[in-house]
Residue, then its C-alpha position, 0 to 999 in steps of 0.5 A: m499499500a502506498p501513502t497518499q498525501v494531500a498537503h505537505d503539512i498533513h501526514p501520509v495516510p495508508v490508502p488501500t488501493r486496487k490495481r488500476f491499469g495505467r493509473r498507478e503511481g509512477a505510470m505517467s508513460h501509460t497515461s501518455m501512451g493512453l493519450i497518443v493511442a486515443i488520438v490514433s483512434c480518433a484519427a481512425f474513426g475520422t476516416s469513416g465519413s470519407f470512406a463511407k461517402a465513396l460507398l454510399g455514392s456509388g449505390w451502397t446503402p448505409v446498413t450494407a456498408v456498416a455490415a461489410r465494415i464490421t464483418i471484415a473487421a471481425f475477421v481481421l481482428a480474429v488473429p490477434t484476438a486468438l493470440a491474446l487469449r491463447g491459453r485463457w479462453q476461459t476469460v471469454a466465458e467469464n466476461w461474455k456479458p461485457i463482450v455481447l453488450y459492447g457488440i450490441f451497443g458499442v458496435a452495432g448499436c452506435q451505427l444503426f441509431y446514427f444512421n437512422a437518425v440522419t434519415h430524419v435529422s441533418v447530420g449536424v444535428a444527429l452528430l451533436i446529440e450523439y456527441l453529448a455522450p461525454v456530458l452523459l458520462v459525467g452525469w453517470a459518474w455523478a449519479r453512480y459514484g456521487r462524483t460532483p463535476r468540478r468547475l474545469t470539467v463543466a468548463g470543458m463540457l461547455a466549450a466542447i459543446v460550443g465547439l460542436l455547434f460551430v464545426l458541425d454547423v448545425f444551424s445551417g440547413l437545420t432540420v429537427d424531427l422528434v423521431g430523428v432526435a430520438w434515434a440520435f439520442g439512442a446512438a449517444l446512449c450506446l456511446v456511453v455504453y461504449f465507453i463504460i465497457a471499454s474503460d473497465d480496466e479491472s477486466s481479465l479480458p484483453s482489450i484486443a479481444l473485447a474488440g474482436g469479440g464485440m465485432v463478431v457480436g456486431a456482425l452477426i446482428l448487422l448480417a441478421i438485418c440485411a438478411v431479413q432486410a429490416l432496412p433497405t439493402a443494396v451493394s455495388t461492385q462498380d469503381v467508386a470516386f475516392a480521392g479525386s480518382h476512381v478506384p475499386f470498390w474494395v478500396p473504401v470497404l477495406g478502409l472502413a473495415v481495417i482503419a475505420a473499425a479494426i484499428a479505431y475499435a482496438t486502439g479506442i478500447y486500450a485508451a479508455r482503459v488507460l484514461g478512464s471513461t470521462v477523459a477518453s470520451f472528451i478526447s473522442l470529440l477530436e474524431v469530428l475534427f479529423a473527419v473534417a480534415f480527412a474530407w478536406m484532403i480526400v473529398g475536397e471539402v474545405p473547412t470554414l473559418v467558423q469550423a476552425v474556430g469550433g475546432l479550437f473550442i473543442v480542443g480547448g475543452v479536452v485540455l481543460v477536462r484533462v487538466d482537471e483530472s490530472r490535478h485531481a489525481e495529483t492532489f488525491g492520489p490515483v485511486v481517488a481520482a478514479e471513478h471510485d471516490e465514494e468507495v475510497t472514502r468508505w475505505l479511509d472510514e473503516a481503516q482510520a476508525p481506530v486511530v487515537d493519535d490526535e495529530h494523525a487523526g487530524g490528517a485522516t480527517a483532512l483527507r476524508e474530507a478532501a476525498r469527499s469534495 
């Protein structure tokens, strides 16, 4: 057990800790790697719009494009998943619930809810509502752990929302329909589930195995939808317009599957386990900026000045949330700074109950009060 010290004038008080991947003392390299991997994940997810646009413009329907994307990604992740599970396949049986939930909500649900949303409302409105997920996560942590949002986090949320309004150009060609809003909000809830499951750093299941297993579940759901034609289905094997030239249809299909699915999901889970659901979800907002950048480079859609200003707001919001989490971790220790403040406070109350030394008891009281704040 490592001592946690609130201030120089307070004696260290032993805090019982559980092993938390990427958040233990001396693991700053893990945090830095988590940030880098999270940005890579955002960039990978950000390519999906440009790849999908090429397919949709050649006759593919959204559900067939998504089904191809997830099914091929499941095959791509099969080998690394098998290698990661070599000798411990029992962890799949032990973790079947998060795998199934991840596949239903994090993979298939996000896709289906979003594509249904954009058939009723503009793309900007749909994305804006879906990316309220970080705000919903903060509310979830408040309700679940009694973790009241701190001022910097609230400021980061507001800055990110303003940035999204600018980048997505929501008010241009605004269309609002209650059915579409409901679908988009469903996508946001699916995204919340994605981050909650992905950030479980105490799971015995390797992150690549969670991604691979979730892809299998998601692929089965999407293929079943295509089989019963619950949504319009169509494919085309003709060459598609992509990056200023005509390429075989399988080029954007592989781009969607390998880059925007396999790499994006696998790196996203790793980053969420290292950074936690709150920080990872806010960093995911950078996906919107990458999407705009790739649309500029590949499709030729030049971003406007308003979108550039919005990008600065989003980056500023992410920085504020990250700084707030770092300060909280440095002040109260890695366990208290995680999503278990209420549990740590209970541990402290139990551990320090028999203390009789006034000076030591005063330090313990101060630490307990700090943990509650």
